[in-house]
LUMDO-782441 format. One record per residue (C-alpha): x, z, y negated; residue number from 1; chain. Coordinates in nm, 3 decimals, m for minus. Layout:
BEGIN
atom X=X	Z=Z	Y=Y	nr=NUM	kette=A
...
This chain:
BEGIN
atom X=2.431	Z=1.729	Y=m9.819	nr=1	kette=A
atom X=2.595	Z=2.057	Y=m9.891	nr=2	kette=A
atom X=2.657	Z=2.295	Y=m9.605	nr=3	kette=A
atom X=2.624	Z=2.661	Y=m9.646	nr=4	kette=A
atom X=2.895	Z=2.844	Y=m9.443	nr=5	kette=A
atom X=2.986	Z=3.202	Y=m9.343	nr=6	kette=A
atom X=3.312	Z=3.353	Y=m9.255	nr=7	kette=A
atom X=3.322	Z=3.667	Y=m9.022	nr=8	kette=A
atom X=3.668	Z=3.803	Y=m9.030	nr=9	kette=A
atom X=3.757	Z=3.672	Y=m9.382	nr=10	kette=A
atom X=4.019	Z=3.908	Y=m9.435	nr=11	kette=A
atom X=4.255	Z=3.804	Y=m9.176	nr=12	kette=A
atom X=4.519	Z=3.515	Y=m9.186	nr=13	kette=A
atom X=4.267	Z=3.265	Y=m9.044	nr=14	kette=A
atom X=3.998	Z=3.387	Y=m9.269	nr=15	kette=A
atom X=4.222	Z=3.341	Y=m9.549	nr=16	kette=A
atom X=4.311	Z=2.979	Y=m9.474	nr=17	kette=A
atom X=3.950	Z=2.888	Y=m9.401	nr=18	kette=A
atom X=3.865	Z=2.994	Y=m9.745	nr=19	kette=A
atom X=4.157	Z=2.809	Y=m9.890	nr=20	kette=A
atom X=4.055	Z=2.499	Y=m9.743	nr=21	kette=A
atom X=3.672	Z=2.536	Y=m9.776	nr=22	kette=A
atom X=3.685	Z=2.606	Y=m10.157	nr=23	kette=A
atom X=3.838	Z=2.258	Y=m10.188	nr=24	kette=A
atom X=3.575	Z=2.081	Y=m9.954	nr=25	kette=A
atom X=3.332	Z=1.879	Y=m10.172	nr=26	kette=A
atom X=3.059	Z=1.911	Y=m9.929	nr=27	kette=A
atom X=3.071	Z=2.303	Y=m9.859	nr=28	kette=A
atom X=2.958	Z=2.618	Y=m10.023	nr=29	kette=A
atom X=3.078	Z=2.949	Y=m9.899	nr=30	kette=A
atom X=2.777	Z=3.161	Y=m9.899	nr=31	kette=A
atom X=2.885	Z=3.490	Y=m9.674	nr=32	kette=A
atom X=3.184	Z=3.648	Y=m9.610	nr=33	kette=A
atom X=3.205	Z=3.934	Y=m9.359	nr=34	kette=A
atom X=3.450	Z=4.142	Y=m9.195	nr=35	kette=A
atom X=3.449	Z=4.454	Y=m8.940	nr=36	kette=A
atom X=3.552	Z=4.715	Y=m9.198	nr=37	kette=A
atom X=3.331	Z=5.009	Y=m9.287	nr=38	kette=A
atom X=3.423	Z=4.964	Y=m9.644	nr=39	kette=A
atom X=3.288	Z=4.659	Y=m9.847	nr=40	kette=A
atom X=3.594	Z=4.461	Y=m10.003	nr=41	kette=A
atom X=3.571	Z=4.215	Y=m10.289	nr=42	kette=A
atom X=3.770	Z=3.901	Y=m10.134	nr=43	kette=A
atom X=3.951	Z=3.854	Y=m10.457	nr=44	kette=A
atom X=4.094	Z=4.187	Y=m10.437	nr=45	kette=A
atom X=4.220	Z=4.137	Y=m10.098	nr=46	kette=A
atom X=4.375	Z=3.812	Y=m10.193	nr=47	kette=A
atom X=4.446	Z=3.761	Y=m10.547	nr=48	kette=A
atom X=4.478	Z=3.399	Y=m10.553	nr=49	kette=A
atom X=4.104	Z=3.368	Y=m10.535	nr=50	kette=A
atom X=4.039	Z=3.561	Y=m10.844	nr=51	kette=A
atom X=3.772	Z=3.357	Y=m11.036	nr=52	kette=A
atom X=3.734	Z=3.120	Y=m10.755	nr=53	kette=A
atom X=3.530	Z=3.305	Y=m10.510	nr=54	kette=A
atom X=3.445	Z=3.686	Y=m10.602	nr=55	kette=A
atom X=3.218	Z=3.752	Y=m10.307	nr=56	kette=A
atom X=3.196	Z=4.088	Y=m10.134	nr=57	kette=A
atom X=3.331	Z=4.128	Y=m9.787	nr=58	kette=A
atom X=3.079	Z=4.330	Y=m9.572	nr=59	kette=A
atom X=3.005	Z=4.405	Y=m9.195	nr=60	kette=A
atom X=2.799	Z=4.121	Y=m9.088	nr=61	kette=A
atom X=2.427	Z=4.135	Y=m9.161	nr=62	kette=A
atom X=2.223	Z=3.897	Y=m8.923	nr=63	kette=A
atom X=1.925	Z=3.881	Y=m9.144	nr=64	kette=A
atom X=2.148	Z=3.773	Y=m9.438	nr=65	kette=A
atom X=2.338	Z=3.525	Y=m9.230	nr=66	kette=A
atom X=2.001	Z=3.360	Y=m9.099	nr=67	kette=A
atom X=1.908	Z=3.301	Y=m9.460	nr=68	kette=A
atom X=2.221	Z=3.195	Y=m9.626	nr=69	kette=A
atom X=2.434	Z=3.019	Y=m9.360	nr=70	kette=A
atom X=2.412	Z=2.693	Y=m9.166	nr=71	kette=A
atom X=2.742	Z=2.715	Y=m9.000	nr=72	kette=A
atom X=2.929	Z=3.033	Y=m8.909	nr=73	kette=A
atom X=3.301	Z=3.070	Y=m8.844	nr=74	kette=A
atom X=3.425	Z=3.336	Y=m8.627	nr=75	kette=A
atom X=3.766	Z=3.439	Y=m8.749	nr=76	kette=A
atom X=3.801	Z=3.755	Y=m8.539	nr=77	kette=A
atom X=4.030	Z=3.906	Y=m8.271	nr=78	kette=A
atom X=3.993	Z=3.802	Y=m7.901	nr=79	kette=A
atom X=3.731	Z=3.997	Y=m7.745	nr=80	kette=A
atom X=3.503	Z=4.055	Y=m8.054	nr=81	kette=A
atom X=3.333	Z=3.699	Y=m8.092	nr=82	kette=A
atom X=3.155	Z=3.741	Y=m7.758	nr=83	kette=A
atom X=2.968	Z=4.010	Y=m7.905	nr=84	kette=A
atom X=2.850	Z=3.850	Y=m8.230	nr=85	kette=A
atom X=2.811	Z=3.465	Y=m8.109	nr=86	kette=A
atom X=2.522	Z=3.505	Y=m7.878	nr=87	kette=A
atom X=2.348	Z=3.679	Y=m8.172	nr=88	kette=A
atom X=2.434	Z=3.397	Y=m8.403	nr=89	kette=A
atom X=2.337	Z=3.136	Y=m8.158	nr=90	kette=A
atom X=1.990	Z=3.291	Y=m8.110	nr=91	kette=A
atom X=1.942	Z=3.242	Y=m8.487	nr=92	kette=A
atom X=1.996	Z=2.864	Y=m8.439	nr=93	kette=A
atom X=2.316	Z=2.878	Y=m8.622	nr=94	kette=A
atom X=2.619	Z=2.663	Y=m8.532	nr=95	kette=A
atom X=2.921	Z=2.882	Y=m8.436	nr=96	kette=A
atom X=3.287	Z=2.766	Y=m8.453	nr=97	kette=A
atom X=3.503	Z=3.062	Y=m8.274	nr=98	kette=A
atom X=3.848	Z=3.062	Y=m8.367	nr=99	kette=A
atom X=3.916	Z=3.339	Y=m8.099	nr=100	kette=A
atom X=3.990	Z=3.284	Y=m7.719	nr=101	kette=A
atom X=3.667	Z=3.406	Y=m7.615	nr=102	kette=A
atom X=3.506	Z=3.089	Y=m7.506	nr=103	kette=A
atom X=3.783	Z=2.865	Y=m7.451	nr=104	kette=A
atom X=3.867	Z=2.950	Y=m7.082	nr=105	kette=A
atom X=3.597	Z=2.852	Y=m6.853	nr=106	kette=A
atom X=3.714	Z=3.037	Y=m6.545	nr=107	kette=A
atom X=3.582	Z=3.381	Y=m6.631	nr=108	kette=A
atom X=3.809	Z=3.556	Y=m6.399	nr=109	kette=A
atom X=4.112	Z=3.400	Y=m6.581	nr=110	kette=A
atom X=3.982	Z=3.504	Y=m6.902	nr=111	kette=A
atom X=3.922	Z=3.874	Y=m6.785	nr=112	kette=A
atom X=4.285	Z=3.892	Y=m6.620	nr=113	kette=A
atom X=4.464	Z=3.761	Y=m6.938	nr=114	kette=A
atom X=4.248	Z=3.956	Y=m7.181	nr=115	kette=A
atom X=4.208	Z=4.254	Y=m6.988	nr=116	kette=A
atom X=3.837	Z=4.294	Y=m7.050	nr=117	kette=A
atom X=3.510	Z=4.201	Y=m6.897	nr=118	kette=A
atom X=3.338	Z=3.933	Y=m7.045	nr=119	kette=A
atom X=3.015	Z=4.005	Y=m7.244	nr=120	kette=A
atom X=2.870	Z=3.674	Y=m7.272	nr=121	kette=A
atom X=2.915	Z=3.450	Y=m6.970	nr=122	kette=A
atom X=2.591	Z=3.274	Y=m7.028	nr=123	kette=A
atom X=2.744	Z=3.080	Y=m7.326	nr=124	kette=A
atom X=3.096	Z=2.979	Y=m7.192	nr=125	kette=A
atom X=2.958	Z=2.682	Y=m7.003	nr=126	kette=A
atom X=2.788	Z=2.526	Y=m7.293	nr=127	kette=A
atom X=3.080	Z=2.604	Y=m7.527	nr=128	kette=A
atom X=3.288	Z=2.294	Y=m7.632	nr=129	kette=A
atom X=3.665	Z=2.295	Y=m7.654	nr=130	kette=A
atom X=3.733	Z=2.195	Y=m8.003	nr=131	kette=A
atom X=4.028	Z=1.943	Y=m7.961	nr=132	kette=A
atom X=3.901	Z=1.654	Y=m8.145	nr=133	kette=A
atom X=4.154	Z=1.406	Y=m8.000	nr=134	kette=A
atom X=4.004	Z=1.471	Y=m7.655	nr=135	kette=A
atom X=3.623	Z=1.604	Y=m7.710	nr=136	kette=A
atom X=3.504	Z=1.429	Y=m8.034	nr=137	kette=A
atom X=3.183	Z=1.305	Y=m7.877	nr=138	kette=A
atom X=3.101	Z=1.637	Y=m7.730	nr=139	kette=A
atom X=3.189	Z=1.826	Y=m8.041	nr=140	kette=A
atom X=2.935	Z=1.621	Y=m8.253	nr=141	kette=A
atom X=2.627	Z=1.771	Y=m8.089	nr=142	kette=A
atom X=2.794	Z=2.111	Y=m8.016	nr=143	kette=A
atom X=2.616	Z=2.441	Y=m8.123	nr=144	kette=A
atom X=2.906	Z=2.652	Y=m8.013	nr=145	kette=A
atom X=3.274	Z=2.561	Y=m8.069	nr=146	kette=A
atom X=3.569	Z=2.720	Y=m7.883	nr=147	kette=A
atom X=3.838	Z=2.632	Y=m8.129	nr=148	kette=A
atom X=4.183	Z=2.578	Y=m7.940	nr=149	kette=A
atom X=4.460	Z=2.817	Y=m7.950	nr=150	kette=A
atom X=4.767	Z=2.712	Y=m8.143	nr=151	kette=A
atom X=5.016	Z=2.705	Y=m7.876	nr=152	kette=A
atom X=4.780	Z=2.511	Y=m7.645	nr=153	kette=A
atom X=4.714	Z=2.259	Y=m7.929	nr=154	kette=A
atom X=5.071	Z=2.166	Y=m7.968	nr=155	kette=A
atom X=5.126	Z=2.162	Y=m7.595	nr=156	kette=A
atom X=4.805	Z=1.952	Y=m7.487	nr=157	kette=A
atom X=4.856	Z=1.707	Y=m7.761	nr=158	kette=A
atom X=5.217	Z=1.647	Y=m7.672	nr=159	kette=A
atom X=5.160	Z=1.615	Y=m7.317	nr=160	kette=A
atom X=4.801	Z=1.431	Y=m7.301	nr=161	kette=A
atom X=4.916	Z=1.051	Y=m7.287	nr=162	kette=A
atom X=5.167	Z=1.136	Y=m7.006	nr=163	kette=A
atom X=4.933	Z=1.349	Y=m6.797	nr=164	kette=A
atom X=4.610	Z=1.133	Y=m6.851	nr=165	kette=A
atom X=4.802	Z=0.804	Y=m6.749	nr=166	kette=A
atom X=4.956	Z=0.959	Y=m6.459	nr=167	kette=A
atom X=5.326	Z=0.885	Y=m6.578	nr=168	kette=A
atom X=5.470	Z=1.246	Y=m6.501	nr=169	kette=A
atom X=5.538	Z=1.478	Y=m6.215	nr=170	kette=A
atom X=5.293	Z=1.751	Y=m6.325	nr=171	kette=A
atom X=5.459	Z=2.047	Y=m6.112	nr=172	kette=A
atom X=5.771	Z=1.987	Y=m6.331	nr=173	kette=A
atom X=5.628	Z=2.093	Y=m6.684	nr=174	kette=A
atom X=5.831	Z=2.323	Y=m6.863	nr=175	kette=A
atom X=5.716	Z=2.438	Y=m7.235	nr=176	kette=A
atom X=5.976	Z=2.606	Y=m7.467	nr=177	kette=A
atom X=5.761	Z=2.723	Y=m7.766	nr=178	kette=A
atom X=5.852	Z=2.877	Y=m8.091	nr=179	kette=A
atom X=5.602	Z=3.011	Y=m8.335	nr=180	kette=A
atom X=5.608	Z=3.178	Y=m8.669	nr=181	kette=A
atom X=5.489	Z=3.558	Y=m8.710	nr=182	kette=A
atom X=5.157	Z=3.468	Y=m8.868	nr=183	kette=A
atom X=5.075	Z=3.379	Y=m8.502	nr=184	kette=A
atom X=5.020	Z=3.753	Y=m8.409	nr=185	kette=A
atom X=4.767	Z=3.801	Y=m8.684	nr=186	kette=A
atom X=4.750	Z=4.103	Y=m8.899	nr=187	kette=A
atom X=4.793	Z=4.372	Y=m8.651	nr=188	kette=A
atom X=5.059	Z=4.645	Y=m8.738	nr=189	kette=A
atom X=5.314	Z=4.662	Y=m8.468	nr=190	kette=A
atom X=5.702	Z=4.748	Y=m8.448	nr=191	kette=A
atom X=5.800	Z=4.421	Y=m8.334	nr=192	kette=A
atom X=5.648	Z=4.234	Y=m8.633	nr=193	kette=A
atom X=5.807	Z=4.440	Y=m8.903	nr=194	kette=A
atom X=6.034	Z=4.248	Y=m9.143	nr=195	kette=A
atom X=6.354	Z=4.436	Y=m9.017	nr=196	kette=A
atom X=6.254	Z=4.364	Y=m8.664	nr=197	kette=A
atom X=6.221	Z=3.998	Y=m8.692	nr=198	kette=A
atom X=6.440	Z=3.903	Y=m8.979	nr=199	kette=A
atom X=6.781	Z=3.734	Y=m8.850	nr=200	kette=A
atom X=6.666	Z=3.735	Y=m8.521	nr=201	kette=A
atom X=6.504	Z=3.505	Y=m8.233	nr=202	kette=A
atom X=6.354	Z=3.615	Y=m7.908	nr=203	kette=A
atom X=6.129	Z=3.524	Y=m7.610	nr=204	kette=A
atom X=5.834	Z=3.720	Y=m7.552	nr=205	kette=A
atom X=5.543	Z=3.715	Y=m7.270	nr=206	kette=A
atom X=5.785	Z=3.497	Y=m7.068	nr=207	kette=A
atom X=5.550	Z=3.287	Y=m6.857	nr=208	kette=A
atom X=5.264	Z=3.548	Y=m6.877	nr=209	kette=A
atom X=5.121	Z=3.453	Y=m7.231	nr=210	kette=A
atom X=4.748	Z=3.440	Y=m7.268	nr=211	kette=A
atom X=4.747	Z=3.080	Y=m7.381	nr=212	kette=A
atom X=4.895	Z=2.943	Y=m7.051	nr=213	kette=A
atom X=4.558	Z=2.956	Y=m6.861	nr=214	kette=A
atom X=4.423	Z=2.760	Y=m7.153	nr=215	kette=A
atom X=4.687	Z=2.498	Y=m7.153	nr=216	kette=A
atom X=4.657	Z=2.465	Y=m6.766	nr=217	kette=A
atom X=4.287	Z=2.430	Y=m6.789	nr=218	kette=A
atom X=4.292	Z=2.126	Y=m7.046	nr=219	kette=A
atom X=4.611	Z=1.960	Y=m6.871	nr=220	kette=A
atom X=4.402	Z=2.006	Y=m6.514	nr=221	kette=A
atom X=4.105	Z=1.815	Y=m6.689	nr=222	kette=A
atom X=4.310	Z=1.538	Y=m6.788	nr=223	kette=A
atom X=4.494	Z=1.486	Y=m6.458	nr=224	kette=A
atom X=4.211	Z=1.577	Y=m6.215	nr=225	kette=A
atom X=4.438	Z=1.806	Y=m6.010	nr=226	kette=A
atom X=4.561	Z=2.168	Y=m6.063	nr=227	kette=A
atom X=4.857	Z=2.206	Y=m6.291	nr=228	kette=A
atom X=5.031	Z=2.530	Y=m6.380	nr=229	kette=A
atom X=5.316	Z=2.508	Y=m6.638	nr=230	kette=A
atom X=5.606	Z=2.730	Y=m6.719	nr=231	kette=A
atom X=5.521	Z=2.827	Y=m7.058	nr=232	kette=A
atom X=5.777	Z=3.041	Y=m7.255	nr=233	kette=A
atom X=5.698	Z=3.131	Y=m7.608	nr=234	kette=A
atom X=5.934	Z=3.260	Y=m7.870	nr=235	kette=A
atom X=5.917	Z=3.433	Y=m8.220	nr=236	kette=A
atom X=6.074	Z=3.283	Y=m8.501	nr=237	kette=A
atom X=6.163	Z=3.459	Y=m8.826	nr=238	kette=A
atom X=5.953	Z=3.238	Y=m9.049	nr=239	kette=A
atom X=5.571	Z=3.292	Y=m9.162	nr=240	kette=A
atom X=5.424	Z=3.000	Y=m9.008	nr=241	kette=A
atom X=5.447	Z=2.671	Y=m8.780	nr=242	kette=A
atom X=5.494	Z=2.586	Y=m8.415	nr=243	kette=A
atom X=5.760	Z=2.369	Y=m8.253	nr=244	kette=A
atom X=5.730	Z=2.296	Y=m7.878	nr=245	kette=A
atom X=6.003	Z=2.145	Y=m7.675	nr=246	kette=A
atom X=5.847	Z=2.017	Y=m7.360	nr=247	kette=A
atom X=6.039	Z=1.891	Y=m7.046	nr=248	kette=A
atom X=5.898	Z=1.708	Y=m6.766	nr=249	kette=A
atom X=5.999	Z=1.484	Y=m6.471	nr=250	kette=A
atom X=5.876	Z=1.122	Y=m6.446	nr=251	kette=A
atom X=5.645	Z=1.022	Y=m6.150	nr=252	kette=A
atom X=5.872	Z=0.794	Y=m5.984	nr=253	kette=A
atom X=5.552	Z=0.570	Y=m5.865	nr=254	kette=A
atom X=5.510	Z=0.466	Y=m6.220	nr=255	kette=A
atom X=5.680	Z=0.186	Y=m6.415	nr=256	kette=A
atom X=5.905	Z=0.275	Y=m6.711	nr=257	kette=A
atom X=5.736	Z=0.222	Y=m7.020	nr=258	kette=A
atom X=5.829	Z=0.247	Y=m7.422	nr=259	kette=A
atom X=5.683	Z=0.576	Y=m7.453	nr=260	kette=A
atom X=5.693	Z=0.587	Y=m7.844	nr=261	kette=A
atom X=5.458	Z=0.267	Y=m7.828	nr=262	kette=A
atom X=5.256	Z=0.423	Y=m7.546	nr=263	kette=A
atom X=5.197	Z=0.740	Y=m7.770	nr=264	kette=A
atom X=5.104	Z=0.529	Y=m8.083	nr=265	kette=A
atom X=4.849	Z=0.346	Y=m7.874	nr=266	kette=A
atom X=4.702	Z=0.667	Y=m7.726	nr=267	kette=A
atom X=4.666	Z=0.805	Y=m8.061	nr=268	kette=A
atom X=4.616	Z=0.490	Y=m8.270	nr=269	kette=A
atom X=4.286	Z=0.608	Y=m8.419	nr=270	kette=A
atom X=4.365	Z=0.972	Y=m8.464	nr=271	kette=A
atom X=4.375	Z=1.081	Y=m8.833	nr=272	kette=A
atom X=4.596	Z=1.400	Y=m8.775	nr=273	kette=A
atom X=4.852	Z=1.269	Y=m8.526	nr=274	kette=A
atom X=5.159	Z=1.125	Y=m8.634	nr=275	kette=A
atom X=5.423	Z=0.982	Y=m8.387	nr=276	kette=A
atom X=5.774	Z=0.976	Y=m8.493	nr=277	kette=A
atom X=5.994	Z=0.685	Y=m8.467	nr=278	kette=A
atom X=6.222	Z=0.629	Y=m8.169	nr=279	kette=A
atom X=6.512	Z=0.872	Y=m8.195	nr=280	kette=A
atom X=6.345	Z=1.073	Y=m8.481	nr=281	kette=A
atom X=6.160	Z=1.436	Y=m8.399	nr=282	kette=A
atom X=5.939	Z=1.648	Y=m8.554	nr=283	kette=A
atom X=6.031	Z=1.967	Y=m8.762	nr=284	kette=A
atom X=5.817	Z=2.256	Y=m8.890	nr=285	kette=A
atom X=5.877	Z=2.183	Y=m9.276	nr=286	kette=A
atom X=5.679	Z=1.835	Y=m9.205	nr=287	kette=A
atom X=5.364	Z=1.995	Y=m9.093	nr=288	kette=A
atom X=5.355	Z=2.323	Y=m9.265	nr=289	kette=A
atom X=5.030	Z=2.386	Y=m9.486	nr=290	kette=A
atom X=4.892	Z=2.050	Y=m9.321	nr=291	kette=A
atom X=4.655	Z=2.001	Y=m9.060	nr=292	kette=A
atom X=4.881	Z=1.730	Y=m8.859	nr=293	kette=A
atom X=5.046	Z=1.719	Y=m8.539	nr=294	kette=A
atom X=5.390	Z=1.542	Y=m8.526	nr=295	kette=A
atom X=5.510	Z=1.426	Y=m8.209	nr=296	kette=A
atom X=5.836	Z=1.276	Y=m8.095	nr=297	kette=A
atom X=5.913	Z=1.148	Y=m7.731	nr=298	kette=A
atom X=6.247	Z=1.054	Y=m7.555	nr=299	kette=A
atom X=6.311	Z=0.897	Y=m7.226	nr=300	kette=A
atom X=6.608	Z=1.023	Y=m7.061	nr=301	kette=A
atom X=6.600	Z=0.823	Y=m6.723	nr=302	kette=A
atom X=6.418	Z=1.074	Y=m6.465	nr=303	kette=A
atom X=6.307	Z=1.305	Y=m6.742	nr=304	kette=A
atom X=6.098	Z=1.274	Y=m7.047	nr=305	kette=A
atom X=6.141	Z=1.522	Y=m7.338	nr=306	kette=A
atom X=5.825	Z=1.556	Y=m7.578	nr=307	kette=A
atom X=5.860	Z=1.763	Y=m7.911	nr=308	kette=A
atom X=5.540	Z=1.852	Y=m8.119	nr=309	kette=A
atom X=5.503	Z=2.040	Y=m8.418	nr=310	kette=A
atom X=5.205	Z=2.201	Y=m8.596	nr=311	kette=A
atom X=5.109	Z=2.460	Y=m8.862	nr=312	kette=A
atom X=4.953	Z=2.747	Y=m8.636	nr=313	kette=A
atom X=4.704	Z=2.836	Y=m8.911	nr=314	kette=A
atom X=4.570	Z=2.509	Y=m8.978	nr=315	kette=A
atom X=4.577	Z=2.245	Y=m8.682	nr=316	kette=A
atom X=4.654	Z=2.557	Y=m8.493	nr=317	kette=A
atom X=4.346	Z=2.748	Y=m8.602	nr=318	kette=A
atom X=4.160	Z=2.705	Y=m8.949	nr=319	kette=A
atom X=4.223	Z=2.335	Y=m9.022	nr=320	kette=A
atom X=4.108	Z=2.249	Y=m8.688	nr=321	kette=A
atom X=3.787	Z=2.459	Y=m8.713	nr=322	kette=A
atom X=3.717	Z=2.257	Y=m9.046	nr=323	kette=A
atom X=3.794	Z=1.936	Y=m8.864	nr=324	kette=A
atom X=3.549	Z=2.035	Y=m8.604	nr=325	kette=A
atom X=3.288	Z=2.111	Y=m8.887	nr=326	kette=A
atom X=3.322	Z=1.774	Y=m9.044	nr=327	kette=A
atom X=3.264	Z=1.609	Y=m8.700	nr=328	kette=A
atom X=2.956	Z=1.811	Y=m8.645	nr=329	kette=A
atom X=2.811	Z=1.740	Y=m8.983	nr=330	kette=A
atom X=2.907	Z=1.379	Y=m8.962	nr=331	kette=A
atom X=3.158	Z=1.424	Y=m9.282	nr=332	kette=A
atom X=3.474	Z=1.209	Y=m9.281	nr=333	kette=A
atom X=3.707	Z=1.393	Y=m9.026	nr=334	kette=A
atom X=3.974	Z=1.437	Y=m9.345	nr=335	kette=A
atom X=3.753	Z=1.566	Y=m9.586	nr=336	kette=A
atom X=3.887	Z=1.898	Y=m9.751	nr=337	kette=A
atom X=4.212	Z=1.852	Y=m9.523	nr=338	kette=A
atom X=4.562	Z=1.779	Y=m9.627	nr=339	kette=A
């Protein structure tokens, strides 16, 4: 079986990554590329590496064309844009994998607070499945609308899931110190992302006010069955891609001490894209860059636990995870087309 896919938002960073991954996928044909520009753009003119590999023209989305040409549609759009297109695509009976935040946060008031806009498709929020395969694989299999997780939440939730789900930590004590490459900001032109601004520098931003915080809190709360509010501080690294998060949490004194590395390996023993480091070893961005892996290292410090997780923000944190979700939906081997 070959699946025909369309990508709306094909000229952004995540669109470029989707095209790169899907061109090497043996069961996929890219049949439509779209963006929101008024002017059509040949994709190989936008990204020269695709010359003679794919020379489709990107145009504004045409619903009739999508209806006839595409089985699955990826939305690689800025936040607040997907909620306009997704309901139209769902009405065409298309499977939608949305890489924006528009369907991730179930509490609409939280979404509207952090994204500063009224949600325009509240009806589909409840049915959207959060696309973190390690936690929601069974629901993903039959989903029509996937809310692909954010990059920071992917690394945070995967890093903390075993501890939180098993009640091993004091969930009021979670501090997440996160660092990301510049591609996490997308292609928007802004002074703080200019080369001369970020080169030879390192800085925190949106200190405990980042829009990914409610997403992290939501998923950790679901795992623990009581409300969690983490302290989340993101930082901007002067590199192109990659995320590394150092997470500090206090132990639950009511729980017995366990070998945490063995615990993590048991928790993730069937997960194809989780790699647990040996005792005393910790992840680094170079090891996960350009892959769909999440590397996790954990250290017991008596009353405190430190977890370090690393992903590629454009792959496991976005486009790679989206293809992983597509593979699950289509019944393909989960690693098909992914490094």
